PDB file of N, CA, C, O and CB in Angstrom:
ATOM      1  N   MET A   1     -46.856  23.975  89.037  1.00  0.00           N
ATOM      2  CA  MET A   1     -47.160  22.238  89.717  1.00  0.00           C
ATOM      3  C   MET A   1     -47.772  21.983  88.729  1.00  0.00           C
ATOM      4  O   MET A   1     -48.508  22.804  88.182  1.00  0.00           O
ATOM      5  CB  MET A   1     -48.101  21.807  91.211  1.00  0.00           C
ATOM      6  N   THR A   2     -47.494  20.222  88.113  1.00  0.00           N
ATOM      7  CA  THR A   2     -48.276  19.459  87.596  1.00  0.00           C
ATOM      8  C   THR A   2     -49.534  19.032  87.646  1.00  0.00           C
ATOM      9  O   THR A   2     -49.897  18.952  88.819  1.00  0.00           O
ATOM     10  CB  THR A   2     -47.888  18.854  87.640  1.00  0.00           C
ATOM     11  N   ARG A   3     -50.497  18.671  86.762  1.00  0.00           N
ATOM     12  CA  ARG A   3     -51.852  18.359  87.051  1.00  0.00           C
ATOM     13  C   ARG A   3     -51.857  17.046  87.252  1.00  0.00           C
ATOM     14  O   ARG A   3     -51.286  16.602  86.256  1.00  0.00           O
ATOM     15  CB  ARG A   3     -52.803  18.734  86.071  1.00  0.00           C
ATOM     16  N   ASP A   4     -52.216  15.976  88.071  1.00  0.00           N
ATOM     17  CA  ASP A   4     -52.320  14.624  88.525  1.00  0.00           C
ATOM     18  C   ASP A   4     -54.002  14.387  87.974  1.00  0.00           C
ATOM     19  O   ASP A   4     -55.094  14.630  88.488  1.00  0.00           O
ATOM     20  CB  ASP A   4     -51.966  14.462  90.391  1.00  0.00           C
ATOM     21  N   PRO A   5     -53.525  13.736  86.548  1.00  0.00           N
ATOM     22  CA  PRO A   5     -54.666  12.475  86.208  1.00  0.00           C
ATOM     23  C   PRO A   5     -55.371  11.865  86.860  1.00  0.00           C
ATOM     24  O   PRO A   5     -56.526  11.956  86.444  1.00  0.00           O
ATOM     25  CB  PRO A   5     -54.332  11.515  85.774  1.00  0.00           C
ATOM     26  N   ILE A   6     -55.253  11.137  87.882  1.00  0.00           N
ATOM     27  CA  ILE A   6     -55.496  10.363  88.531  1.00  0.00           C
ATOM     28  C   ILE A   6     -56.660  11.479  89.642  1.00  0.00           C
ATOM     29  O   ILE A   6     -57.809  11.038  89.675  1.00  0.00           O
ATOM     30  CB  ILE A   6     -54.082   9.601  88.982  1.00  0.00           C
ATOM     31  N   LEU A   7     -56.460  12.622  90.372  1.00  0.00           N
ATOM     32  CA  LEU A   7     -56.890  13.330  90.798  1.00  0.00           C
ATOM     33  C   LEU A   7     -58.133  14.024  90.051  1.00  0.00           C
ATOM     34  O   LEU A   7     -59.237  14.326  90.504  1.00  0.00           O
ATOM     35  CB  LEU A   7     -55.982  13.853  91.105  1.00  0.00           C
ATOM     36  N   ASP A   8     -57.543  14.198  88.622  1.00  0.00           N
ATOM     37  CA  ASP A   8     -58.746  15.385  87.875  1.00  0.00           C
ATOM     38  C   ASP A   8     -59.795  13.796  87.855  1.00  0.00           C
ATOM     39  O   ASP A   8     -60.852  13.817  88.485  1.00  0.00           O
ATOM     40  CB  ASP A   8     -58.156  16.476  85.622  1.00  0.00           C
ATOM     41  N   GLU A   9     -59.555  13.050  87.415  1.00  0.00           N
ATOM     42  CA  GLU A   9     -60.726  11.663  87.119  1.00  0.00           C
ATOM     43  C   GLU A   9     -61.426  12.142  88.020  1.00  0.00           C
ATOM     44  O   GLU A   9     -62.286  12.998  87.808  1.00  0.00           O
ATOM     45  CB  GLU A   9     -60.367   9.879  87.356  1.00  0.00           C
ATOM     46  N   VAL A  10     -60.974  11.326  89.929  1.00  0.00           N
ATOM     47  CA  VAL A  10     -61.551  11.466  91.029  1.00  0.00           C
ATOM     48  C   VAL A  10     -62.673  12.865  90.642  1.00  0.00           C
ATOM     49  O   VAL A  10     -63.871  12.793  90.371  1.00  0.00           O
ATOM     50  CB  VAL A  10     -60.345  11.639  92.242  1.00  0.00           C
ATOM     51  N   ARG A  11     -62.112  13.654  90.702  1.00  0.00           N
ATOM     52  CA  ARG A  11     -62.997  15.193  90.695  1.00  0.00           C
ATOM     53  C   ARG A  11     -63.761  15.212  89.916  1.00  0.00           C
ATOM     54  O   ARG A  11     -64.860  15.539  90.362  1.00  0.00           O
ATOM     55  CB  ARG A  11     -62.389  16.455  90.438  1.00  0.00           C
ATOM     56  N   THR A  12     -63.736  14.976  88.708  1.00  0.00           N
ATOM     57  CA  THR A  12     -64.704  14.482  87.966  1.00  0.00           C
ATOM     58  C   THR A  12     -65.877  13.924  88.015  1.00  0.00           C
ATOM     59  O   THR A  12     -66.887  14.311  87.427  1.00  0.00           O
ATOM     60  CB  THR A  12     -64.364  13.968  87.540  1.00  0.00           C
ATOM     61  N   ILE A  13     -65.725  12.653  88.982  1.00  0.00           N
ATOM     62  CA  ILE A  13     -66.520  11.245  88.825  1.00  0.00           C
ATOM     63  C   ILE A  13     -67.657  12.229  90.259  1.00  0.00           C
ATOM     64  O   ILE A  13     -68.875  12.395  90.198  1.00  0.00           O
ATOM     65  CB  ILE A  13     -65.270   9.145  89.350  1.00  0.00           C
ATOM     66  N   ARG A  14     -66.740  12.687  91.355  1.00  0.00           N
ATOM     67  CA  ARG A  14     -67.769  13.394  92.539  1.00  0.00           C
ATOM     68  C   ARG A  14     -68.289  14.565  92.020  1.00  0.00           C
ATOM     69  O   ARG A  14     -69.099  15.236  92.660  1.00  0.00           O
ATOM     70  CB  ARG A  14     -67.050  13.832  93.980  1.00  0.00           C
ATOM     71  N   GLU A  15     -67.899  14.872  90.919  1.00  0.00           N
ATOM     72  CA  GLU A  15     -68.820  16.289  90.461  1.00  0.00           C
ATOM     73  C   GLU A  15     -70.138  15.751  89.899  1.00  0.00           C
ATOM     74  O   GLU A  15     -71.282  16.174  90.070  1.00  0.00           O
ATOM     75  CB  GLU A  15     -68.024  17.335  89.128  1.00  0.00           C
ATOM     76  N   GLY A  16     -69.567  14.419  88.986  1.00  0.00           N
ATOM     77  CA  GLY A  16     -71.001  14.108  88.298  1.00  0.00           C
ATOM     78  C   GLY A  16     -71.930  13.689  89.077  1.00  0.00           C
ATOM     79  O   GLY A  16     -73.086  14.051  88.860  1.00  0.00           O
ATOM     80  N   ILE A  17     -71.514  12.514  90.562  1.00  0.00           N
ATOM     81  CA  ILE A  17     -72.063  12.169  91.363  1.00  0.00           C
ATOM     82  C   ILE A  17     -73.076  13.370  91.650  1.00  0.00           C
ATOM     83  O   ILE A  17     -74.293  13.478  91.500  1.00  0.00           O
ATOM     84  CB  ILE A  17     -71.208  11.706  92.252  1.00  0.00           C
ATOM     85  N   ALA A  18     -71.808  14.466  92.254  1.00  0.00           N
ATOM     86  CA  ALA A  18     -72.872  15.513  92.920  1.00  0.00           C
ATOM     87  C   ALA A  18     -74.489  16.355  91.942  1.00  0.00           C
ATOM     88  O   ALA A  18     -75.638  16.601  92.309  1.00  0.00           O
ATOM     89  CB  ALA A  18     -71.678  16.886  93.361  1.00  0.00           C
ATOM     90  N   LYS A  19     -73.835  16.526  90.795  1.00  0.00           N
ATOM     91  CA  LYS A  19     -74.645  17.022  90.040  1.00  0.00           C
ATOM     92  C   LYS A  19     -76.048  16.155  90.024  1.00  0.00           C
ATOM     93  O   LYS A  19     -77.180  16.592  90.234  1.00  0.00           O
ATOM     94  CB  LYS A  19     -73.960  17.163  88.805  1.00  0.00           C
ATOM     95  N   GLU A  20     -75.639  14.749  89.703  1.00  0.00           N
ATOM     96  CA  GLU A  20     -76.557  13.809  89.674  1.00  0.00           C
ATOM     97  C   GLU A  20     -77.830  13.768  90.908  1.00  0.00           C
ATOM     98  O   GLU A  20     -79.032  13.605  90.697  1.00  0.00           O
ATOM     99  CB  GLU A  20     -75.713  12.616  89.667  1.00  0.00           C
ATOM    100  N   HIS A  21     -77.174  13.962  92.181  1.00  0.00           N
ATOM    101  CA  HIS A  21     -77.901  14.161  93.342  1.00  0.00           C
ATOM    102  C   HIS A  21     -78.965  15.742  93.419  1.00  0.00           C
ATOM    103  O   HIS A  21     -80.025  15.900  94.026  1.00  0.00           O
ATOM    104  CB  HIS A  21     -76.677  14.106  94.505  1.00  0.00           C
ATOM    105  N   ASP A  22     -78.285  16.613  92.667  1.00  0.00           N
ATOM    106  CA  ASP A  22     -78.472  17.965  92.670  1.00  0.00           C
ATOM    107  C   ASP A  22     -77.927  18.405  94.409  1.00  0.00           C
ATOM    108  O   ASP A  22     -78.525  19.010  95.298  1.00  0.00           O
ATOM    109  CB  ASP A  22     -80.241  18.305  92.209  1.00  0.00           C
ATOM    110  N   TYR A  23     -76.555  17.790  94.361  1.00  0.00           N
ATOM    111  CA  TYR A  23     -75.871  18.286  95.448  1.00  0.00           C
ATOM    112  C   TYR A  23     -76.862  17.976  96.912  1.00  0.00           C
ATOM    113  O   TYR A  23     -76.730  18.452  98.039  1.00  0.00           O
ATOM    114  CB  TYR A  23     -75.565  19.947  95.112  1.00  0.00           C
ATOM    115  N   ASP A  24     -77.571  17.287  96.542  1.00  0.00           N
ATOM    116  CA  ASP A  24     -78.332  16.912  98.179  1.00  0.00           C
ATOM    117  C   ASP A  24     -77.454  15.592  98.792  1.00  0.00           C
ATOM    118  O   ASP A  24     -77.456  14.398  98.495  1.00  0.00           O
ATOM    119  CB  ASP A  24     -80.365  16.303  97.999  1.00  0.00           C
ATOM    120  N   LEU A  25     -76.555  16.546  99.990  1.00  0.00           N
ATOM    121  CA  LEU A  25     -75.997  15.114 100.611  1.00  0.00           C
ATOM    122  C   LEU A  25     -76.616  13.709 101.090  1.00  0.00           C
ATOM    123  O   LEU A  25     -76.223  12.543 101.067  1.00  0.00           O
ATOM    124  CB  LEU A  25     -75.455  15.440 101.678  1.00  0.00           C
ATOM    125  N   ASN A  26     -77.914  14.458 101.589  1.00  0.00           N
ATOM    126  CA  ASN A  26     -78.730  13.029 102.105  1.00  0.00           C
ATOM    127  C   ASN A  26     -78.841  11.912 100.904  1.00  0.00           C
ATOM    128  O   ASN A  26     -78.677  10.703 101.062  1.00  0.00           O
ATOM    129  CB  ASN A  26     -80.469  13.425 102.608  1.00  0.00           C
ATOM    130  N   SER A  27     -79.241  12.760  99.326  1.00  0.00           N
ATOM    131  CA  SER A  27     -79.239  11.628  98.720  1.00  0.00           C
ATOM    132  C   SER A  27     -78.084  11.100  98.402  1.00  0.00           C
ATOM    133  O   SER A  27     -78.174   9.925  98.045  1.00  0.00           O
ATOM    134  CB  SER A  27     -79.885  11.677  97.787  1.00  0.00           C
ATOM    135  N   ILE A  28     -77.027  11.549  98.403  1.00  0.00           N
ATOM    136  CA  ILE A  28     -75.451  10.675  97.401  1.00  0.00           C
ATOM    137  C   ILE A  28     -75.439   9.635  98.679  1.00  0.00           C
ATOM    138  O   ILE A  28     -75.254   8.434  98.483  1.00  0.00           O
ATOM    139  CB  ILE A  28     -73.303  11.921  97.090  1.00  0.00           C
ATOM    140  N   PHE A  29     -75.630  10.122  99.885  1.00  0.00           N
ATOM    141  CA  PHE A  29     -75.270   9.627 100.620  1.00  0.00           C
ATOM    142  C   PHE A  29     -76.185   8.145 100.923  1.00  0.00           C
ATOM    143  O   PHE A  29     -75.679   7.166 101.473  1.00  0.00           O
ATOM    144  CB  PHE A  29     -75.120  10.603 101.449  1.00  0.00           C
ATOM    145  N   GLU A  30     -77.546   8.205 100.470  1.00  0.00           N
ATOM    146  CA  GLU A  30     -78.422   7.094 100.680  1.00  0.00           C
ATOM    147  C   GLU A  30     -78.146   6.095  99.050  1.00  0.00           C
ATOM    148  O   GLU A  30     -78.566   4.986  98.719  1.00  0.00           O
ATOM    149  CB  GLU A  30     -80.247   7.801 100.991  1.00  0.00           C
ATOM    150  N   MET A  31     -77.363   6.986  98.409  1.00  0.00           N
ATOM    151  CA  MET A  31     -77.052   6.196  96.867  1.00  0.00           C
ATOM    152  C   MET A  31     -76.067   4.936  97.398  1.00  0.00           C
ATOM    153  O   MET A  31     -76.086   3.762  97.031  1.00  0.00           O
ATOM    154  CB  MET A  31     -76.032   7.409  95.477  1.00  0.00           C
ATOM    155  N   PHE A  32     -75.060   5.695  98.548  1.00  0.00           N
ATOM    156  CA  PHE A  32     -73.640   4.682  98.691  1.00  0.00           C
ATOM    157  C   PHE A  32     -74.288   3.745  99.450  1.00  0.00           C
ATOM    158  O   PHE A  32     -73.946   2.562  99.473  1.00  0.00           O
ATOM    159  CB  PHE A  32     -72.112   5.294  99.520  1.00  0.00           C
ATOM    160  N   ARG A  33     -75.661   4.426 100.383  1.00  0.00           N
ATOM    161  CA  ARG A  33     -76.166   3.257 101.526  1.00  0.00           C
ATOM    162  C   ARG A  33     -76.655   1.724 100.455  1.00  0.00           C
ATOM    163  O   ARG A  33     -76.368   0.527 100.443  1.00  0.00           O
ATOM    164  CB  ARG A  33     -77.939   4.062 102.637  1.00  0.00           C
ATOM    165  N   GLN A  34     -77.181   2.284  99.979  1.00  0.00           N
ATOM    166  CA  GLN A  34     -77.935   1.373  98.675  1.00  0.00           C
ATOM    167  C   GLN A  34     -76.849   0.718  97.621  1.00  0.00           C
ATOM    168  O   GLN A  34     -77.317  -0.158  96.894  1.00  0.00           O
ATOM    169  CB  GLN A  34     -79.013   2.500  97.640  1.00  0.00           C
ATOM    170  N   ASN A  35     -75.814   0.955  97.495  1.00  0.00           N
ATOM    171  CA  ASN A  35     -74.534   0.744  96.442  1.00  0.00           C
ATOM    172  C   ASN A  35     -73.896  -0.476  97.504  1.00  0.00           C
ATOM    173  O   ASN A  35     -73.414  -1.568  97.204  1.00  0.00           O
ATOM    174  CB  ASN A  35     -73.272   2.468  96.101  1.00  0.00           C
ATOM    175  N   ALA A  36     -74.092   0.154  98.861  1.00  0.00           N
ATOM    176  CA  ALA A  36     -73.229  -0.893  99.564  1.00  0.00           C
ATOM    177  C   ALA A  36     -74.405  -2.248 100.152  1.00  0.00           C
ATOM    178  O   ALA A  36     -73.891  -3.305 100.520  1.00  0.00           O
ATOM    179  CB  ALA A  36     -72.300   0.023 101.045  1.00  0.00           C
ATOM    180  N   ALA A  37     -75.212  -2.169 100.174  1.00  0.00           N
ATOM    181  CA  ALA A  37     -76.356  -2.684 100.404  1.00  0.00           C
ATOM    182  C   ALA A  37     -76.459  -3.858  99.334  1.00  0.00           C
ATOM    183  O   ALA A  37     -76.474  -4.950  99.901  1.00  0.00           O
ATOM    184  CB  ALA A  37     -77.429  -1.615 100.361  1.00  0.00           C
ATOM    185  N   ASN A  38     -76.527  -3.938  98.059  1.00  0.00           N
ATOM    186  CA  ASN A  38     -76.560  -4.368  96.858  1.00  0.00           C
ATOM    187  C   ASN A  38     -75.316  -5.243  96.279  1.00  0.00           C
ATOM    188  O   ASN A  38     -75.343  -6.125  95.421  1.00  0.00           O
ATOM    189  CB  ASN A  38     -76.784  -3.259  96.160  1.00  0.00           C
ATOM    190  N   SER A  39     -73.867  -4.558  97.250  1.00  0.00           N
ATOM    191  CA  SER A  39     -72.985  -5.327  96.721  1.00  0.00           C
ATOM    192  C   SER A  39     -72.417  -6.500  97.347  1.00  0.00           C
ATOM    193  O   SER A  39     -72.595  -6.676  98.553  1.00  0.00           O
ATOM    194  CB  SER A  39     -72.149  -4.632  96.429  1.00  0.00           C
ATOM    195  N   ASP A  40     -71.772  -7.294  96.675  1.00  0.00           N
ATOM    196  CA  ASP A  40     -71.380  -8.636  97.550  1.00  0.00           C
ATOM    197  C   ASP A  40     -70.275  -8.659  98.231  1.00  0.00           C
ATOM    198  O   ASP A  40     -69.897  -9.731  98.703  1.00  0.00           O
ATOM    199  CB  ASP A  40     -71.234  -9.795  96.819  1.00  0.00           C
ATOM    200  N   ARG A  41     -69.402  -7.277  98.454  1.00  0.00           N
ATOM    201  CA  ARG A  41     -68.220  -6.787  98.908  1.00  0.00           C
ATOM    202  C   ARG A  41     -68.762  -6.989 100.507  1.00  0.00           C
ATOM    203  O   ARG A  41     -69.940  -7.231 100.770  1.00  0.00           O
ATOM    204  CB  ARG A  41     -67.766  -5.155  98.285  1.00  0.00           C
ATOM    205  N   THR A  42     -67.570  -6.828 101.644  1.00  0.00           N
ATOM    206  CA  THR A  42     -67.593  -6.251 102.850  1.00  0.00           C
ATOM    207  C   THR A  42     -67.074  -5.309 102.463  1.00  0.00           C
ATOM    208  O   THR A  42     -66.341  -4.887 101.569  1.00  0.00           O
ATOM    209  CB  THR A  42     -67.095  -6.792 103.932  1.00  0.00           C
ATOM    210  N   HIS A  43     -68.064  -4.804 104.080  1.00  0.00           N
ATOM    211  CA  HIS A  43     -67.678  -3.439 103.730  1.00  0.00           C
ATOM    212  C   HIS A  43     -67.616  -3.371 105.652  1.00  0.00           C
ATOM    213  O   HIS A  43     -67.904  -4.308 106.397  1.00  0.00           O
ATOM    214  CB  HIS A  43     -69.033  -2.256 102.526  1.00  0.00           C
ATOM    215  N   VAL A  44     -67.103  -1.815 106.118  1.00  0.00           N
ATOM    216  CA  VAL A  44     -66.753  -1.662 107.313  1.00  0.00           C
ATOM    217  C   VAL A  44     -68.227  -1.163 107.935  1.00  0.00           C
ATOM    218  O   VAL A  44     -69.053  -0.610 107.210  1.00  0.00           O
ATOM    219  CB  VAL A  44     -65.465  -0.691 107.421  1.00  0.00           C
ATOM    220  N   ASN A  45     -68.461  -1.413 109.323  1.00  0.00           N
ATOM    221  CA  ASN A  45     -69.344  -0.739 109.907  1.00  0.00           C
ATOM    222  C   ASN A  45     -69.015  -0.377 111.108  1.00  0.00           C
ATOM    223  O   ASN A  45     -68.534  -1.121 111.963  1.00  0.00           O
ATOM    224  CB  ASN A  45     -70.371  -1.281 109.905  1.00  0.00           C
ATOM    225  N   LEU A  46     -69.371   1.296 111.272  1.00  0.00           N
ATOM    226  CA  LEU A  46     -68.586   2.141 111.955  1.00  0.00           C
ATOM    227  C   LEU A  46     -69.678   2.473 112.785  1.00  0.00           C
ATOM    228  O   LEU A  46     -69.621   3.632 113.196  1.00  0.00           O
ATOM    229  CB  LEU A  46     -67.828   3.256 111.206  1.00  0.00           C
ATOM    230  N   SER A  47     -70.651   1.821 113.159  1.00  0.00           N
ATOM    231  CA  SER A  47     -71.715   1.845 113.727  1.00  0.00           C
ATOM    232  C   SER A  47     -71.369   1.732 115.673  1.00  0.00           C
ATOM    233  O   SER A  47     -70.561   0.943 116.163  1.00  0.00           O
ATOM    234  CB  SER A  47     -72.570   0.598 112.933  1.00  0.00           C
ATOM    235  N   ALA A  48     -72.041   2.525 116.306  1.00  0.00           N
ATOM    236  CA  ALA A  48     -71.449   2.099 117.906  1.00  0.00           C
ATOM    237  C   ALA A  48     -71.674   0.312 118.424  1.00  0.00           C
ATOM    238  O   ALA A  48     -70.982  -0.269 119.260  1.00  0.00           O
ATOM    239  CB  ALA A  48     -72.527   3.211 119.207  1.00  0.00           C
ATOM    240  N   SER A  49     -72.626  -0.166 117.786  1.00  0.00           N
ATOM    241  CA  SER A  49     -72.630  -1.668 118.199  1.00  0.00           C
ATOM    242  C   SER A  49     -71.360  -2.302 117.959  1.00  0.00           C
ATOM    243  O   SER A  49     -70.684  -3.007 118.708  1.00  0.00           O
ATOM    244  CB  SER A  49     -73.681  -2.483 117.450  1.00  0.00           C
ATOM    245  N   ALA A  50     -71.160  -1.919 116.771  1.00  0.00           N
ATOM    246  CA  ALA A  50     -69.952  -2.364 116.312  1.00  0.00           C
ATOM    247  C   ALA A  50     -68.723  -2.054 116.207  1.00  0.00           C
ATOM    248  O   ALA A  50     -67.949  -2.664 115.469  1.00  0.00           O
ATOM    249  CB  ALA A  50     -70.042  -2.531 115.569  1.00  0.00           C
ATOM    250  N   ASN A  51     -68.374  -0.996 116.984  1.00  0.00           N
ATOM    251  CA  ASN A  51     -67.162  -0.579 117.984  1.00  0.00           C
ATOM    252  C   ASN A  51     -67.251  -0.918 119.175  1.00  0.00           C
ATOM    253  O   ASN A  51     -66.149  -0.728 119.689  1.00  0.00           O
ATOM    254  CB  ASN A  51     -66.913   0.734 118.126  1.00  0.00           C
ATOM    255  N   SER A  52     -68.168  -1.433 120.107  1.00  0.00           N
ATOM    256  CA  SER A  52     -68.624  -1.373 121.708  1.00  0.00           C
ATOM    257  C   SER A  52     -67.483  -1.950 122.349  1.00  0.00           C
ATOM    258  O   SER A  52     -67.243  -1.642 123.517  1.00  0.00           O
ATOM    259  CB  SER A  52     -70.060  -2.263 122.158  1.00  0.00           C
ATOM    260  N   HIS A  53     -66.495  -3.027 121.511  1.00  0.00           N
ATOM    261  CA  HIS A  53     -65.054  -3.245 122.251  1.00  0.00           C
ATOM    262  C   HIS A  53     -64.169  -2.459 122.414  1.00  0.00           C
ATOM    263  O   HIS A  53     -63.450  -2.353 123.407  1.00  0.00           O
ATOM    264  CB  HIS A  53     -64.354  -4.039 121.809  1.00  0.00           C
ATOM    265  N   ALA A  54     -64.146  -1.626 121.108  1.00  0.00           N
ATOM    266  CA  ALA A  54     -63.006  -0.317 121.175  1.00  0.00           C
ATOM    267  C   ALA A  54     -63.548   0.612 122.062  1.00  0.00           C
ATOM    268  O   ALA A  54     -62.636   1.248 122.591  1.00  0.00           O
ATOM    269  CB  ALA A  54     -62.706   0.536 119.703  1.00  0.00           C
ATOM    270  N   VAL A  55     -64.609   0.943 122.431  1.00  0.00           N
ATOM    271  CA  VAL A  55     -65.088   1.999 123.040  1.00  0.00           C
ATOM    272  C   VAL A  55     -65.564   1.579 124.700  1.00  0.00           C
ATOM    273  O   VAL A  55     -65.848   2.357 125.611  1.00  0.00           O
ATOM    274  CB  VAL A  55     -66.273   2.531 122.078  1.00  0.00           C
ATOM    275  N   ALA A  56     -65.540   0.358 124.713  1.00  0.00           N
ATOM    276  CA  ALA A  56     -65.627  -0.201 126.073  1.00  0.00           C
ATOM    277  C   ALA A  56     -63.660  -0.347 126.683  1.00  0.00           C
ATOM    278  O   ALA A  56     -63.382  -0.261 127.879  1.00  0.00           O
ATOM    279  CB  ALA A  56     -66.657  -2.029 125.867  1.00  0.00           C
ATOM    280  N   ALA A  57     -62.854  -0.509 125.875  1.00  0.00           N
ATOM    281  CA  ALA A  57     -61.460  -0.630 126.110  1.00  0.00           C
ATOM    282  C   ALA A  57     -61.047   0.613 126.209  1.00  0.00           C
ATOM    283  O   ALA A  57     -60.263   0.619 127.159  1.00  0.00           O
ATOM    284  CB  ALA A  57     -60.714  -1.347 125.152  1.00  0.00           C
ATOM    285  N   ALA A  58     -61.155   1.980 125.637  1.00  0.00           N
ATOM    286  CA  ALA A  58     -61.106   3.025 125.642  1.00  0.00           C
ATOM    287  C   ALA A  58     -61.391   3.700 127.264  1.00  0.00           C
ATOM    288  O   ALA A  58     -60.561   4.280 127.965  1.00  0.00           O
ATOM    289  CB  ALA A  58     -61.911   3.300 124.576  1.00  0.00           C
ATOM    290  N   HIS A  59     -63.071   3.365 127.634  1.00  0.00           N
ATOM    291  CA  HIS A  59     -63.026   3.660 129.021  1.00  0.00           C
ATOM    292  C   HIS A  59     -62.129   2.937 130.537  1.00  0.00           C
ATOM    293  O   HIS A  59     -61.976   3.188 131.732  1.00  0.00           O
ATOM    294  CB  HIS A  59     -64.329   3.533 129.164  1.00  0.00           C
ATOM    295  N   ILE A  60     -61.810   2.146 129.737  1.00  0.00           N
ATOM    296  CA  ILE A  60     -60.851   1.145 130.830  1.00  0.00           C
ATOM    297  C   ILE A  60     -59.303   1.507 130.371  1.00  0.00           C
ATOM    298  O   ILE A  60     -58.318   1.408 131.102  1.00  0.00           O
ATOM    299  CB  ILE A  60     -61.182  -0.863 130.594  1.00  0.00           C
ATOM    300  N   GLY A  61     -59.305   1.646 129.939  1.00  0.00           N
ATOM    301  CA  GLY A  61     -57.672   2.653 129.300  1.00  0.00           C
ATOM    302  C   GLY A  61     -56.893   1.189 128.854  1.00  0.00           C
ATOM    303  O   GLY A  61     -55.790   0.990 129.361  1.00  0.00           O
ATOM    304  N   VAL A  62     -57.313   0.414 128.144  1.00  0.00           N
ATOM    305  CA  VAL A  62     -56.543  -0.754 127.433  1.00  0.00           C
ATOM    306  C   VAL A  62     -56.780  -0.619 125.993  1.00  0.00           C
ATOM    307  O   VAL A  62     -57.696  -0.025 125.424  1.00  0.00           O
ATOM    308  CB  VAL A  62     -57.013  -2.234 127.908  1.00  0.00           C
ATOM    309  N   ALA A  63     -55.791  -1.277 125.502  1.00  0.00           N
ATOM    310  CA  ALA A  63     -55.500  -1.356 123.621  1.00  0.00           C
ATOM    311  C   ALA A  63     -57.120  -2.128 123.323  1.00  0.00           C
ATOM    312  O   ALA A  63     -57.663  -2.948 124.063  1.00  0.00           O
ATOM    313  CB  ALA A  63     -53.625  -2.809 122.919  1.00  0.00           C
ATOM    314  N   ALA A  64     -57.730  -1.500 121.834  1.00  0.00           N
ATOM    315  CA  ALA A  64     -59.119  -2.337 121.545  1.00  0.00           C
ATOM    316  C   ALA A  64     -58.463  -3.848 121.462  1.00  0.00           C
ATOM    317  O   ALA A  64     -59.101  -4.685 122.099  1.00  0.00           O
ATOM    318  CB  ALA A  64     -60.048  -1.818 119.882  1.00  0.00           C
ATOM    319  N   ASP A  65     -57.552  -4.220 120.931  1.00  0.00           N
ATOM    320  CA  ASP A  65     -57.511  -5.486 120.497  1.00  0.00           C
ATOM    321  C   ASP A  65     -56.929  -6.180 122.046  1.00  0.00           C
ATOM    322  O   ASP A  65     -56.535  -7.346 122.079  1.00  0.00           O
ATOM    323  CB  ASP A  65     -56.486  -5.647 119.000  1.00  0.00           C
ATOM    324  N   GLU A  66     -56.938  -5.372 123.184  1.00  0.00           N
ATOM    325  CA  GLU A  66     -56.758  -6.489 123.324  1.00  0.00           C
ATOM    326  C   GLU A  66     -58.436  -7.018 124.705  1.00  0.00           C
ATOM    327  O   GLU A  66     -58.658  -7.840 125.594  1.00  0.00           O
ATOM    328  CB  GLU A  66     -54.891  -6.556 123.806  1.00  0.00           C
ATOM    329  N   ALA A  67     -59.019  -6.077 124.127  1.00  0.00           N
ATOM    330  CA  ALA A  67     -60.599  -5.851 125.063  1.00  0.00           C
ATOM    331  C   ALA A  67     -61.558  -7.101 124.498  1.00  0.00           C
ATOM    332  O   ALA A  67     -62.387  -7.856 125.006  1.00  0.00           O
ATOM    333  CB  ALA A  67     -61.584  -4.006 124.622  1.00  0.00           C
ATOM    334  N   SER A  68     -60.859  -6.854 122.872  1.00  0.00           N
ATOM    335  CA  SER A  68     -62.026  -7.999 121.764  1.00  0.00           C
ATOM    336  C   SER A  68     -61.850  -9.345 122.222  1.00  0.00           C
ATOM    337  O   SER A  68     -60.821  -9.796 122.726  1.00  0.00           O
ATOM    338  CB  SER A  68     -61.610  -8.118 119.853  1.00  0.00           C
ATOM    339  N   PRO A  69     -62.838  -9.907 122.029  1.00  0.00           N
ATOM    340  CA  PRO A  69     -63.154 -10.980 122.576  1.00  0.00           C
ATOM    341  C   PRO A  69     -61.840 -12.129 121.180  1.00  0.00           C
ATOM    342  O   PRO A  69     -61.706 -12.122 119.957  1.00  0.00           O
ATOM    343  CB  PRO A  69     -65.283 -11.129 122.608  1.00  0.00           C
ATOM    344  N   ARG A  70     -61.351 -12.717 122.044  1.00  0.00           N
ATOM    345  CA  ARG A  70     -60.509 -13.772 120.932  1.00  0.00           C
ATOM    346  C   ARG A  70     -61.489 -14.795 120.061  1.00  0.00           C
ATOM    347  O   ARG A  70     -62.499 -15.320 120.530  1.00  0.00           O
ATOM    348  CB  ARG A  70     -59.372 -14.880 121.876  1.00  0.00           C
ATOM    349  N   ARG A  71     -61.018 -14.973 118.755  1.00  0.00           N
ATOM    350  CA  ARG A  71     -61.559 -16.365 118.196  1.00  0.00           C
ATOM    351  C   ARG A  71     -60.671 -16.987 117.708  1.00  0.00           C
ATOM    352  O   ARG A  71     -60.890 -18.095 117.219  1.00  0.00           O
ATOM    353  CB  ARG A  71     -62.539 -16.376 117.226  1.00  0.00           C
TER     354      ARG A  71
END
């Protein structure tokens, strides 16, 4: 099997981040949260309140896009 240079690069970066945070997942996720908070980019919000329409739709058996308010 041939090596994928992109995967090798991603794995190297992942290992570097893990070492930098002493393999502490809480520390790694806090770094990601801080990066997201300091970024000008829009990020996906997976909190329960952000998904309340999808959750409500699932409970009543309709598609999430049918339960979401129209804009």
